[in-house]
N, CA, C and O of each residue as an XYZ file, in Angstrom:
368
protein
N       6.513     -2.496     11.998
C       6.536     -2.107     10.602
C       7.964     -2.228     10.067
O       8.946     -2.075     10.794
N       8.032     -2.501      8.801
C       9.312     -2.638      8.094
C       9.366     -1.560      7.014
O       8.356     -1.275      6.370
N      10.533     -0.963      6.814
C      10.699      0.000      5.731
C      11.705     -0.540      4.731
O      12.807     -0.950      5.095
N      11.312     -0.536      3.470
C      12.199     -0.949      2.390
C      13.183      0.187      2.118
O      12.772      1.330      1.920
N      14.480     -0.124      2.107
C      15.494      0.901      1.869
C      15.693      1.197      0.390
O      16.432      2.117      0.038
N      15.046      0.433     -0.475
C      15.125      0.711     -1.908
C      14.050      1.707     -2.320
O      14.361      2.750     -2.896
N      12.773      1.395     -2.026
C      11.672      2.246     -2.489
C      11.114      3.156     -1.403
O      10.368      4.087     -1.704
N      11.468      2.900     -0.136
C      10.970      3.722      0.963
C       9.603      3.300      1.480
O       9.085      3.897      2.424
N       9.016      2.277      0.872
C       7.704      1.804      1.302
C       7.768      1.188      2.688
O       8.779      0.594      3.062
N       6.677      1.329      3.460
C       6.595      0.685      4.772
C       5.468     -0.331      4.741
O       4.450     -0.132      4.079
N       5.666     -1.422      5.466
C       4.686     -2.497      5.464
C       4.848     -3.365      6.697
O       5.907     -3.386      7.325
N       3.794     -4.073      7.032
C       3.837     -5.036      8.122
C       4.315     -6.364      7.547
O       3.928     -6.722      6.435
N       5.149     -7.103      8.280
C       5.621     -8.385      7.746
C       4.523     -9.449      7.686
O       4.688    -10.477      7.029
N       3.404     -9.201      8.370
C       2.267    -10.121      8.289
C       1.010     -9.336      7.986
O       0.869     -8.188      8.407
N       0.092     -9.958      7.252
C      -1.173     -9.313      6.927
C      -2.159     -9.509      8.079
O      -1.858    -10.218      9.039
N      -3.320     -8.891      7.988
C      -4.319     -8.966      9.052
C      -4.741    -10.404      9.357
O      -5.090    -10.717     10.495
N      -4.710    -11.274      8.356
C      -5.118    -12.667      8.584
C      -3.953    -13.556      9.034
O      -4.115    -14.770      9.157
N      -2.781    -12.960      9.279
C      -1.635    -13.711      9.773
C      -0.710    -14.249      8.695
O       0.340    -14.810      9.007
N      -1.080    -14.090      7.442
C      -0.227    -14.565      6.349
C       1.012    -13.681      6.232
O       0.947    -12.476      6.475
N       2.123    -14.276      5.864
C       3.360    -13.531      5.664
C       3.225    -12.664      4.414
O       2.789    -13.137      3.365
N       3.607    -11.381      4.539
C       3.563    -10.464      3.404
C       4.917    -10.482      2.705
O       5.955    -10.338      3.351
N       4.908    -10.656      1.409
C       6.133    -10.629      0.609
C       6.160     -9.318     -0.171
O       5.384     -9.131     -1.108
N       7.051     -8.416      0.217
C       7.144     -7.094     -0.421
C       7.911     -7.167     -1.734
O       8.899     -7.894     -1.846
N       7.460     -6.427     -2.706
C       8.201     -6.204     -3.951
C       8.073     -4.724     -4.284
O       6.972     -4.176     -4.295
N       9.197     -4.087     -4.552
C       9.178     -2.660     -4.893
C       8.353     -2.441     -6.162
O       8.458     -3.209     -7.118
N       7.529     -1.386     -6.163
C       6.752     -1.104     -7.371
C       7.634     -0.514     -8.466
O       8.710      0.015     -8.185
N       7.180     -0.605     -9.707
C       7.944      0.029    -10.792
C       7.905      1.547    -10.660
O       7.073      2.094     -9.937
N       8.800      2.215    -11.356
C       8.859      3.687    -11.347
C       8.560      4.219    -12.747
O       8.781      3.536    -13.747
N       8.052      5.453    -12.798
C       7.726      6.095    -14.068
C       9.007      6.540    -14.762
O       9.863      7.178    -14.149
N       9.135      6.205    -16.032
C      10.282      6.589    -16.843
C       9.792      7.565    -17.909
O       9.237      7.137    -18.921
N       9.989      8.884    -17.700
C       9.453      9.871    -18.645
C       9.868      9.679    -20.107
O       9.026      9.826    -20.992
N      11.156      9.351    -20.397
C      11.510      9.211    -21.813
C      10.709      8.126    -22.536
O      10.307      8.305    -23.686
N      10.483      7.008    -21.858
C       9.746      5.923    -22.520
C       8.243      6.008    -22.285
O       7.462      5.287    -22.906
N       7.848      6.912    -21.370
C       6.432      7.097    -21.015
C       5.777      5.789    -20.566
O       4.625      5.502    -20.890
N       6.554      5.006    -19.808
C       6.053      3.748    -19.244
C       6.637      3.567    -17.847
O       7.562      4.274    -17.446
N       6.085      2.619    -17.126
C       6.646      2.216    -15.851
C       7.706      1.150    -16.106
O       7.507      0.250    -16.921
N       8.830      1.257    -15.406
C       9.923      0.290    -15.548
C      10.327     -0.225    -14.167
O      10.133      0.455    -13.160
N      10.888     -1.424    -14.133
C      11.361     -1.987    -12.875
C      12.578     -1.204    -12.386
O      13.388     -0.738    -13.188
N      12.699     -1.066    -11.077
C      13.863     -0.407    -10.484
C      15.111     -1.263    -10.707
O      15.032     -2.490    -10.756
N      16.239     -0.615    -10.839
C      17.492     -1.346    -11.051
C      17.846     -2.195     -9.825
O      18.388     -3.290     -9.974
N      17.548     -1.707     -8.626
C      17.918     -2.395     -7.392
C      16.659     -2.834     -6.633
O      16.592     -2.698     -5.411
N      15.690     -3.346     -7.339
C      14.394     -3.728     -6.782
C      14.524     -4.803     -5.701
O      15.268     -5.770     -5.862
N      13.790     -4.622     -4.595
C      13.667     -5.684     -3.583
C      12.434     -6.497     -3.941
O      11.364     -5.942     -4.190
N      12.587     -7.796     -3.966
C      11.467     -8.694     -4.272
C      11.564     -9.891     -3.334
O      12.412    -10.765     -3.515
N      10.684     -9.922     -2.325
C      10.703    -10.978     -1.321
C       9.910    -12.210     -1.740
O       9.894    -13.206     -1.017
N       9.259    -12.158     -2.885
C       8.500    -13.315     -3.343
C       9.459    -14.448     -3.658
O      10.473    -14.232     -4.322
N       9.154    -15.656     -3.192
C      10.073    -16.761     -3.454
C      10.166    -17.076     -4.941
O       9.176    -16.959     -5.664
N      11.351    -17.476     -5.402
C      11.491    -17.858     -6.807
C      10.646    -19.104     -7.107
O      10.225    -19.819     -6.198
N      10.420    -19.336     -8.350
C       9.679    -20.525     -8.765
C      10.376    -21.771     -8.228
O      11.605    -21.811     -8.182
N       9.611    -22.791     -7.820
C      10.225    -23.994     -7.247
C      11.321    -24.611     -8.095
O      12.298    -25.118     -7.545
N      11.194    -24.585     -9.409
C      12.224    -25.218    -10.244
C      13.566    -24.507    -10.111
O      14.611    -25.118    -10.336
N      13.553    -23.220     -9.748
C      14.793    -22.480     -9.535
C      15.412    -22.890     -8.201
O      16.636    -22.948     -8.080
N      14.589    -23.172     -7.209
C      15.075    -23.504     -5.882
C      15.501    -24.959     -5.716
O      16.334    -25.250     -4.858
N      14.966    -25.870     -6.497
C      15.215    -27.291     -6.258
C      16.693    -27.664     -6.177
O      17.056    -28.409     -5.267
N      17.582    -27.190     -7.081
C      19.007    -27.547     -6.934
C      19.594    -27.029     -5.624
O      20.394    -27.719     -4.992
N      19.207    -25.819     -5.207
C      19.682    -25.261     -3.947
C      19.157    -26.081     -2.777
O      19.903    -26.398     -1.851
N      17.885    -26.420     -2.819
C      17.288    -27.208     -1.742
C      17.963    -28.566     -1.617
O      18.256    -29.016     -0.510
N      18.205    -29.206     -2.725
C      18.821    -30.532     -2.717
C      20.228    -30.471     -2.127
O      20.663    -31.399     -1.444
N      20.931    -29.379     -2.394
C      22.317    -29.263     -1.949
C      22.458    -28.794     -0.506
O      23.459    -29.106      0.139
N      21.475    -28.048      0.022
C      21.671    -27.423      1.329
C      20.744    -27.908      2.422
O      21.095    -27.796      3.597
N      19.586    -28.437      2.101
C      18.630    -28.817      3.134
C      18.952    -30.196      3.689
O      19.253    -31.118      2.931
N      18.889    -30.343      5.025
C      19.111    -31.671      5.598
C      17.952    -32.595      5.242
O      16.866    -32.116      4.914
N      18.158    -33.898      5.299
C      17.059    -34.806      4.962
C      15.909    -34.667      5.938
O      16.115    -34.356      7.112
N      14.708    -34.896      5.459
C      13.510    -34.814      6.295
C      13.532    -35.946      7.312
O      13.729    -37.109      6.959
N      13.326    -35.595      8.576
C      13.388    -36.594      9.642
C      12.022    -37.137     10.029
O      11.929    -38.108     10.780
N      10.964    -36.518      9.523
C       9.620    -36.947      9.881
C       9.067    -36.185     11.069
O       7.879    -36.302     11.369
N       9.887    -35.412     11.749
C       9.430    -34.635     12.902
C       9.178    -33.196     12.476
O      10.105    -32.494     12.073
N       7.936    -32.760     12.562
C       7.606    -31.375     12.219
C       7.623    -31.141     10.725
O       7.499    -32.072      9.929
N       7.777    -29.885     10.361
C       7.782    -29.517      8.942
C       9.060    -29.961      8.267
O      10.115    -30.063      8.894
N       8.950    -30.219      6.995
C      10.112    -30.548      6.173
C      11.066    -29.354      6.206
O      10.621    -28.236      5.943
N      12.349    -29.528      6.513
C      13.287    -28.405      6.550
C      13.373    -27.659      5.225
O      13.725    -26.479      5.209
N      13.062    -28.319      4.118
C      13.097    -27.640      2.825
C      12.075    -26.513      2.770
O      12.295    -25.516      2.082
N      10.950    -26.656      3.492
C       9.930    -25.614      3.472
C      10.447    -24.313      4.071
O      10.147    -23.234      3.559
N      11.219    -24.403      5.147
C      11.765    -23.207      5.778
C      12.699    -22.483      4.818
O      12.649    -21.257      4.719
N      13.548    -23.220      4.110
C      14.449    -22.599      3.150
C      13.666    -21.986      1.999
O      13.985    -20.885      1.551
N      12.645    -22.684      1.517
C      11.833    -22.179      0.417
C      11.166    -20.862      0.810
O      11.108    -19.936      0.001
N      10.657    -20.767      2.051
C       9.983    -19.559      2.504
C      10.970    -18.430      2.752
O      10.611    -17.261      2.615
N      12.204    -18.754      3.113
C      13.192    -17.726      3.432
C      13.840    -17.142      2.186
O      14.356    -16.025      2.232
N      13.826    -17.866      1.077
C      14.473    -17.393     -0.143
C      13.687    -16.242     -0.748
O      12.456    -16.257     -0.747
N      14.385    -15.260     -1.258
C      13.746    -14.148     -1.957
C      14.424    -13.970     -3.304
O      15.542    -14.441     -3.517
N      13.744    -13.291     -4.203
C      14.283    -13.087     -5.543
C      15.459    -12.119     -5.510
O      16.525    -12.436     -6.037
N      15.288    -10.938     -4.900
C      16.383     -9.972     -4.811
C      16.231     -9.125     -3.550
O      15.120     -8.749     -3.178
N      17.353     -8.829     -2.895
C      17.331     -8.127     -1.615
C      17.268     -6.618     -1.742
O      16.934     -5.940     -0.770
N      17.579     -6.069     -2.911
C      17.583     -4.618     -3.055
C      18.566     -4.003     -2.072
O      19.640     -4.557     -1.839
N      18.204     -2.851     -1.487
C      19.066     -2.178     -0.525
C      18.818     -2.660      0.893
O      19.449     -2.169      1.829
N      17.913     -3.609      1.070
C      17.631     -4.137      2.400
C      16.413     -3.491      3.022
O      15.667     -2.772      2.357
N      16.217     -3.754      4.308
C      15.083     -3.222      5.061
C      15.548     -2.787      6.438
O      16.641     -3.146      6.876
N      14.705     -2.005      7.127
C      14.966     -1.681      8.522
C      13.637     -1.674      9.257
O      12.586     -1.452      8.656
N      13.688     -1.919     10.558
C      12.489     -1.910     11.393
C      12.196     -0.477     11.774
O      13.090      0.246     12.213
N      10.935     -0.053     11.608
C      10.509      1.293     11.984
C       9.283      1.191     12.871
O       8.551      0.204     12.793
N       9.041      2.186     13.712
C       7.830      2.216     14.511
C       6.671      2.636     13.643
O       6.812      3.461     12.740
N       5.538      2.062     13.927
C       4.533      2.533     13.069
C       3.184      2.192     13.144
O       2.382      2.663     12.338
């Protein structure tokens, strides 16, 4: 299990079907506005839209060699929107 150090939520890095779980901190209640608002230091592991990543991928990924997966895919999967306060491994 993984614990988010921003929101305190715990989660498994993979779902029951083996898919990778991408955590995003939930919004918090803001009494003055009587609405839910995003946290200032939100962790969001969902990858950014491809158009945001393409310049980074072009500049950092080695050329595809034809062996195995395209190296750009690994970078695309590893990128997250915001790290927040980080995570730690917990028993669970």
